[in-house]
N, C-alpha and C positions, 0 to 999 in steps of 0.2 A: 744073817743080819738084814735088817729091814733097808730098803732102797730108799733113800731120802729125794724127792724130786727137786729139780733146779728151777728157779724162777729167772726168766730173762729179763733184764734190766734196760733201760732205754739207751745205755752207752756201749750196748753189745756184749758187756760182761754178763755172768750168771752168778746167783747165790742158792746155797742150798735152803731149802723153805725151813727146814727145821735146824736150829742151831742151840748152843748152850751159853746161858746167860750167867755173868758172875757178879752181878748186881749184888751188893751187901754180902760177899763172901769175903771173909777175913783174909787179908794176905796171906796169912800163914796156912790157911787152908786151900789158897786158890792153885797152886802148882798140881796138886794132889788131885783136886776136883777136876781141873782141865785135863790131866792125864787120863784120870779114869772115863771120862766123858769121851775122849779119842778112843780109848780101848772099845767101848761100847758101840762107837761107829760115827759118832757126831763128827762133821768137819766143818762147822761153822761155829765160831767163838765170838760173843760180843762182850766187849769191856768199854772201858771210858776213863780217861784221864782221872774224873772226878771219883772214881771208883778206889783209886789208889792200889790197883792190883796189876797193872799193866806187866811189870817185871815178871810177875809171878806167873802171867798167862803164857809169856815166852818160855820161861821155864819149863812149864808144864808141857808144851808142844814139844820143846827139844827133848824132855825125859821121855815121852812116848815114842820118840823114834819114827814120827811122822813126817813126811816129807813136806817142807813149808810150804811148797806150791800146790799141794794137796789140801790145804786147811784155809776157809776163808775166814779171815779175821777182821773186826770192825771195831775201831774206838772213836771218841768222841771229843771234841773241844772243850776245855774247862770253861766255866762262866767268866773267869778272870782274866782271859786271853781273846777278847774279841777285837782288839784293835789289831790291824792287820800285822804289824811287825811282830806283836805278841803270838797270834795265832801261827804264823811262820816259825817261830821258835817253838811253840807248843808241839807242832806237828814233828819237827825234829826231835824233840824231847821224847814223844811218844813212841818215834822209832827206835830211839837209843834204848828206852826201857825195856821194849819188846825185844830188841836185839834183830830186827828186822831192816830191810832195805826198801821195803814198802809195805802199805797198808791195803788191803782188799777194798776196804770202804772206810771213810772218815766223814763224820757228820758234825754239823753246828748243834751241841746238845740242846741248846734252849735258845729261842729268838730275842729273850730280854728285851721287848719293845719298848719298857721303861727306862733302860739303862742305854749308855753309850750314845745318847740322842736319838735313841731307836734306829741306828745304823748297824744293820746285820748286813746289808749289802757289800760294804768294804770288806768284812769279814768272809763273806761267800767268795769275793775276788780271791783273797789269800788260798782259799781252798782250790779255786780254778788254777791257779798259778802253781801249787803243788802238783796237782794233776798233770799239768803240761808236763812239768819237770820228772814226771814218772815216781813221784813219792806216793802217790795215792791213785789206786787204780779206777775207784769209783768214789763220787763224793754225793752228799746227800745233806739231810737235815733231821731233826728231831723235834718233836712237839711244836711244828710249825701249822699255825692256822690258816685258813683260805686267804684271809688277806695279806699273810706273810708269804704266802706261796704266790700269790697274784704280784706282789711286787717284785720277787726273783724274776718271775716270767717276764716284766717289762723292763726290769734293769739290768740283769745279769745275761752272761753269755750262756751259761750250761744249766739246764733244765736238771734239778735234784734227781739222783736215781732213785732214792727211798725217802720216805718221811716215816721215822719211828715214832709212833703215838701210842697214848695209853687208849687201849680197845681189847674189851672182854664183853661177856654176854650182858652184863650191867651197864657197859658205856659202848655202844657201837661207834660212837664219833662219827656219825653218819656224813655229814657236810665235808668233814675233812677227807675222810675215806672216799667218798665219792669224786671228790675233785682230784685226788689223786688218780682214781681209776681212769676218768676222762681225759687225764693229761699224762699219761704213761708214767707215773711215778708209783713205784710199788709200796704198799703198807707194810710196815714192819710193827708188831703189836707187843708193846711192853705192858707188864702187869697182865699176862695173859688170862689168869686166873683171879684176878681182882684181889691179889694178895691173899688168896685161898676163900675168899668172902662167897664166891659162887658154888664151892664144892659141897656145901649141904643143902643148896637149893633143890626144892622136890623135882622140878623138871630134869635137873642133871641127875640126881641120884636116881630115878626112874628110869632113864635111858641106860645109866650104867647098869644097872641091874639086868635089863632087858639083854644088853649086849655082851653081859659078862666082863665088862672092863671097869675100870676104876674112874669115879667123876672126873680127875685130871685127864685122864686118856681121852674121855669123851669131849672135854672143853678144848684140849688141844686139836683134836680130829676136826672139830667143829671150825677152828681157826683155817686149818689147812684146806678146807672144803670151801672156806669163803675166798680163798686166795692169799690169805694173810702169810707173812713171814713170821715166825714165832720162836722164841727162844726161853724156854723154863729154865729155871736155876734150881739146884739142889746141891747139898753136899754129901747127901746119903746114897751110896751105891746102888742101892736097891731102886730108890726113886729116879736117879739119874737113868738107870736101864729102863725101867717102866715109862718114863716120859717118852722115851725114844721109840717104844714099841706101839706106834699109832697108825702104821701103813698096812695092818693086816684086817682093816675092817672099814666100811664105809657109813656113813648115816644117811638115813632116809630122808628125803624132801621135807615130810612133815616133822621129823626131829629136829631138823635144822631150822625149820619155821618156829618150832615150839622154843628152841634156845634164843633165837632172834627175838622173840616175844619178850624176854626177859629185860630188854633195854628199858633204862630207867632215865635216860638222858643225862643231864649234868648231875642228878642227885645220885647217879652211880659211880661219879668220878671217885677214885681213891687217891689220887695224887694233886699235885698243885695245878691250877689252871694257867696255860702258857701266856694268857694276856697279862697275868699278874705275877707270875714267877721272878724274882730277882735276887735270888740268893748268889752271892759270889764268895767261895771260900777265902778264908785269911789266907 
């Protein structure tokens, strides 16, 4: 079994660098997928209130017979729960759905600067309270831009432990990633393979052929060597196992440079822009 490195967070906690994501996995399939991932060796599961499968994540962990303390679990605040009282209630609901007494990491899913009068500071302070109460081991954000992080730095008490952002070879998201590196905020990469778009890129397939690895393995290894925390998703047992086997090879500097060179800036973004995203579930 591969040994997954741990990343030290700014609050003294550690997080496995490779995790298993459950975004867009149907709740009916989630428990089995999580159980399979834990059997392979994953010890980091990433979910969210918005995904609608927190309950099944908890079931999968219990079904796998793995000690809860040995699994790092992340969830995220629903966009409809940014007001402080709603956020506190949402945290308790996530814990209830998962069947846990605490979460290892909880994130504000989106900054929503065009909603709630642009106030994500009071939302963040609700997370700070929950962390002090022991409900959340670490707290962080997702999709926050530099200006959002700067506001937290000036107005909040706790620096986010992580910022989960869209990041892949077609979108290096350099300004946000660089800010995090300078300020002790770990970068987590969602959409790590650009929803599959990078897997047919000649640069990726050439390296994969030379390394006798799959294109997905090459891209995930690239993330790891850049220091990103990454969590691919799949419901296919073979793919779940394949994505885990990325610690038996290293990319050469020129290979990393070649992949870095695929960056398309904003043209490479596959998801919504955080400054404009304002979806609130019904």
